[in-house]
C-alpha positions as CSV (number, residue, x, y, z in Angstrom):
1,M,-33.0,42.6,72.3
2,Q,-30.1,43.3,69.7
3,T,-26.9,42.1,70.5
4,G,-23.5,42.2,69.0
5,T,-21.0,45.1,68.2
6,P,-22.0,48.6,68.2
7,Q,-20.9,48.2,63.9
8,R,-23.1,45.2,63.3
9,V,-26.3,46.7,65.2
10,H,-25.8,49.8,63.5
11,S,-25.9,47.2,59.9
12,Y,-28.6,45.5,61.0
13,N,-30.9,48.9,61.7
14,H,-29.9,50.3,58.3
15,R,-30.9,47.4,56.8
16,M,-34.4,46.7,58.3
17,S,-34.9,50.5,57.9
18,Q,-34.1,50.6,54.4
19,A,-36.1,47.6,53.7
20,T,-39.1,48.9,55.9
21,G,-39.0,52.0,53.7
22,A,-39.3,50.0,50.4
23,L,-42.2,47.9,51.4
24,N,-43.9,51.0,53.0
25,S,-43.6,52.9,49.5
26,R,-45.5,49.9,47.8
27,G,-48.4,49.6,50.0
28,P,-50.4,46.8,51.2
29,N,-49.6,44.6,47.9
30,A,-45.9,43.6,49.0
31,M,-45.1,40.3,50.4
32,P,-44.6,39.6,54.0
33,E,-41.3,38.0,54.0
34,A,-40.3,40.9,51.5
35,L,-39.0,42.7,54.9
36,G,-36.0,40.3,55.5
37,V,-35.5,39.4,52.2
38,L,-35.0,43.1,51.0
39,A,-32.9,43.8,53.6
40,R,-29.4,44.8,52.7
41,P,-26.2,46.9,54.0
42,P,-25.7,50.4,52.0
43,I,-24.4,50.7,48.4
44,D,-21.0,50.7,48.2
45,P,-19.4,52.0,44.9
46,A,-16.5,49.3,45.2
47,T,-19.2,46.6,45.4
48,T,-21.8,48.0,42.9
49,A,-22.3,47.6,39.3
50,L,-24.9,49.2,36.9
51,V,-26.5,46.6,34.3
52,V,-27.8,47.9,31.5
53,V,-30.0,45.4,29.7
54,D,-30.6,44.9,25.9
55,A,-30.0,49.1,25.3
56,T,-29.1,48.4,21.7
57,N,-29.9,49.5,18.1
58,A,-32.5,46.9,18.0
59,F,-34.4,48.3,20.5
60,C,-33.6,51.9,20.9
61,S,-33.0,53.0,17.3
62,D,-35.8,55.4,15.7
63,E,-34.4,54.5,12.3
64,R,-35.1,50.7,12.2
65,G,-36.1,47.9,14.7
66,M,-38.6,48.0,17.5
67,L,-39.0,51.6,17.9
68,T,-40.5,52.0,14.6
69,R,-43.1,48.8,14.3
70,P,-46.7,49.2,14.7
71,E,-47.2,46.6,16.7
72,A,-44.9,48.8,19.4
73,G,-46.7,51.8,18.7
74,G,-44.1,53.3,16.0
75,L,-42.4,56.4,17.0
76,T,-45.1,58.2,18.4
77,G,-46.2,55.7,20.9
78,Y,-46.0,55.0,24.6
79,Y,-42.7,52.6,24.2
80,A,-40.8,54.9,21.6
81,T,-41.6,58.2,24.2
82,R,-40.5,56.3,27.1
83,V,-37.5,54.9,25.6
84,R,-36.1,58.3,24.1
85,E,-37.3,60.4,26.4
86,V,-37.3,58.7,29.5
87,M,-35.3,55.7,29.5
88,I,-32.0,56.6,27.4
89,P,-31.7,59.8,29.3
90,N,-31.9,58.7,33.0
91,I,-29.5,55.4,32.0
92,A,-26.7,58.3,30.6
93,R,-27.0,60.5,33.7
94,L,-26.8,57.4,36.0
95,A,-24.0,55.5,34.2
96,A,-22.2,58.9,34.4
97,A,-22.7,59.0,37.9
98,C,-21.5,55.4,38.4
99,R,-18.1,56.1,36.4
100,E,-17.6,58.9,38.6
101,A,-18.2,57.0,42.0
102,G,-16.0,54.1,40.4
103,V,-19.2,51.7,40.0
104,M,-18.8,49.3,37.4
105,V,-21.0,49.4,33.9
106,V,-21.8,47.0,32.3
107,F,-24.0,46.7,28.9
108,M,-25.5,43.5,28.1
109,R,-26.2,42.9,24.5
110,V,-29.0,40.1,23.2
111,G,-28.1,38.0,20.4
112,S,-25.9,35.4,18.5
113,S,-22.1,34.7,18.9
114,T,-22.1,34.6,15.0
115,S,-24.1,35.9,12.0
116,Y,-24.7,32.1,11.7
117,Y,-27.1,32.1,14.3
118,R,-26.2,28.7,15.5
119,D,-26.2,29.1,19.0
120,A,-29.6,31.7,19.4
121,L,-32.6,29.9,21.2
122,P,-35.1,28.4,18.7
123,A,-37.6,31.1,20.1
124,L,-35.7,34.1,19.2
125,R,-33.9,32.9,15.9
126,S,-36.2,34.8,13.8
127,S,-35.9,38.0,15.9
128,F,-32.5,38.0,16.1
129,V,-32.2,37.5,12.1
130,S,-34.5,40.0,11.2
131,S,-32.4,42.8,13.3
132,E,-29.3,41.5,12.6
133,E,-28.7,40.9,16.6
134,Y,-25.4,38.8,16.9
135,D,-22.0,40.0,18.3
136,G,-20.9,42.5,15.9
137,G,-24.2,43.1,14.0
138,W,-26.1,46.2,13.9
139,G,-29.2,45.0,16.3
140,S,-26.8,44.0,19.2
141,T,-24.4,47.3,19.2
142,V,-25.2,49.5,22.3
143,A,-27.2,52.8,21.4
144,P,-24.5,55.2,20.4
145,E,-25.9,57.9,23.0
146,L,-24.9,55.6,26.0
147,G,-21.6,53.7,25.2
148,P,-19.9,51.9,26.0
149,L,-16.9,54.2,27.0
150,P,-13.9,53.4,27.8
151,G,-13.3,51.1,30.8
152,D,-17.0,50.0,30.5
153,L,-17.8,46.5,29.8
154,S,-19.8,45.0,27.2
155,L,-21.3,41.3,27.1
156,M,-23.5,39.2,24.9
157,K,-26.2,36.9,26.3
158,R,-28.1,34.4,24.2
159,G,-31.3,34.6,26.0
160,S,-33.8,37.1,28.2
161,G,-31.9,37.0,31.4
162,S,-28.8,38.5,32.0
163,F,-27.0,36.0,33.6
164,I,-28.2,32.5,32.0
165,G,-26.3,32.0,28.5
166,S,-23.7,35.2,29.6
167,S,-20.6,35.3,31.7
168,L,-22.0,38.1,33.9
169,D,-22.0,35.9,37.0
170,S,-18.3,35.2,36.8
171,V,-17.4,38.6,35.7
172,L,-19.2,40.3,38.5
173,R,-17.8,37.8,41.2
174,N,-14.3,38.2,40.0
175,A,-14.8,41.9,40.7
176,G,-16.1,41.5,43.8
177,I,-19.7,42.7,43.1
178,C,-22.5,42.3,45.3
179,H,-25.1,45.4,44.7
180,V,-26.5,45.3,41.1
181,L,-28.6,48.3,39.6
182,Y,-30.5,47.2,36.6
183,T,-31.6,49.3,33.8
184,G,-32.9,48.9,30.6
185,L,-35.6,47.0,28.5
186,V,-38.0,45.5,28.2
187,T,-38.9,46.0,32.1
188,N,-41.4,42.7,32.0
189,A,-39.6,40.9,29.3
190,C,-35.7,40.8,29.7
191,V,-35.2,43.1,32.8
192,L,-37.5,40.9,35.1
193,P,-35.6,37.7,34.6
194,S,-32.2,39.5,35.1
195,V,-33.4,40.5,38.7
196,G,-34.7,37.0,39.1
197,E,-31.9,35.2,38.4
198,G,-29.3,37.7,40.2
199,F,-31.7,37.5,43.2
200,D,-31.0,34.0,43.3
201,L,-27.3,33.9,42.8
202,G,-27.1,35.9,45.7
203,Y,-27.0,39.5,44.4
204,W,-28.5,42.7,46.3
205,G,-30.7,44.1,43.2
206,Y,-32.1,47.7,42.4
207,L,-34.5,48.1,39.7
208,V,-34.0,51.9,38.4
209,S,-37.6,52.4,37.6
210,D,-37.3,55.7,35.4
211,A,-34.5,54.1,33.6
212,T,-36.3,50.7,32.1
213,A,-39.2,50.9,29.9
214,T,-42.0,48.7,28.5
215,Y,-44.8,48.8,26.2
216,S,-47.3,50.5,28.3
217,Q,-47.5,52.1,32.0
218,R,-49.8,49.1,32.8
219,L,-46.9,46.7,32.1
220,Q,-44.4,49.2,33.7
221,D,-46.3,49.3,36.9
222,M,-47.3,45.7,37.4
223,S,-43.4,44.9,36.8
224,E,-42.2,47.0,39.6
225,E,-45.0,45.8,42.0
226,I,-43.9,42.4,41.4
227,I,-40.2,43.0,41.5
228,S,-40.6,45.2,44.7
229,G,-42.8,42.6,46.6
230,Y,-39.9,40.3,46.9
231,M,-36.7,40.8,44.0
232,A,-35.4,44.2,44.5
233,M,-35.9,47.5,45.4
234,V,-37.3,49.9,43.3
235,Q,-35.8,53.1,43.5
236,S,-35.5,56.2,40.7
237,T,-32.2,57.8,39.2
238,D,-32.3,60.6,41.1
239,E,-32.6,58.5,44.8
240,L,-29.5,56.5,43.2
241,I,-27.1,59.0,42.2
242,A,-27.6,60.7,45.7
243,Q,-26.8,57.8,47.3
244,L,-23.8,57.5,45.4
245,K,-22.8,61.1,45.8
246,R,-23.5,60.6,50.1
247,V,-21.4,57.7,49.6
248,S,-18.7,59.5,47.8
249,A,-18.3,62.4,50.0
250,T,-17.9,60.1,52.8
251,T,-15.4,58.2,51.7
252,A,-13.6,61.6,50.4
253,A,-14.0,63.0,53.8
254,E,-12.6,59.8,55.7
255,T,-9.3,59.5,53.6
256,D,-8.9,63.2,53.3
257,P,-4.8,63.1,53.8
258,T,-4.7,67.2,54.7
259,P,-3.6,68.4,58.3
260,S,-6.6,70.2,58.7
261,H,-8.9,67.2,58.3
262,R,-6.8,65.2,60.5
263,S,-6.9,68.0,63.1
264,R,-10.4,67.6,62.5
265,N,-10.9,64.2,63.2
266,A,-8.6,64.4,66.0
267,T,-10.7,67.1,67.6
268,A,-13.9,65.4,67.3
269,R,-12.7,62.2,68.9
C-alpha cells in the first residue's frame, strides 16, 4: 500500500506509469531494473534543457566535411539524408518549441580551444585539424539552420561526451536543470556517451529519436535500444513538443490573473 501525501502518491504513480509505458514500447529487450531507473517526474520547462550535440559544419555542411566523405555514403547516402531531411528539421522544430516554452537550449561543439590544437584528444587531433574544429573555426561552428539564437548557449567540448571535458554540468546545475533532451550526432558515438555521462551525474535524460543521426538505420536502432534499456527514455520530436505545450498551457491557466479565471477556480473549489 502506498502511503504519504496525495501529491507524493500522484508523483510516484506518474513516474512509474511513464517508465512502464517507455519499457512496454521497447518490448522484451529492456533490462528488468529499468522500470525504477527510468521513473521520473514530468518535464518542467524551468528545469529542462535541450542539448544539441555536435550539429556543426564539420558534420552537417554539404560543402565539405562528413556529409561529403565517400566512407559516410556521400551526399546521397543514408547519413546525409538522415542529417539534412530528418535530424536538422526536427532539431529546429524542437528548439523553437523549447525557446517558446522557456527551456534552455545548449549547443555542444566538439573541437580544440585554439587553432594550435594543443588541448585536443590525441585520438581526435587529426580529425580536428582536417575539419578546422576549434573554437571559432569553420568545423566547430553550429550549422546555420539551427542557431545559436540570442539566449541560447554554445559550449565547446574536447571529447565525445558532452559533460567530460566541458562546462556543461556546472552550467546546467547553476540553472537548476534536472531534465535533459539529447539531440544531434552521431547517435552511437558522441550522443550515446553524452546520455551515459548525464545519467551518472543524476540528470533525467530523453533521447529524441528523430532528432539524432548516425550512419545506418541499424546503428540508429541499436543505439535507441541500448539507451532506452537503462539510461534514458526514447521519445520523438512530436511527443516532446506535445508535452511542452501541455505543460505551458497548464501553467498559463494556473497563473491567469483575469477575474473570470479566478471565478472559475473558485467555482471549481
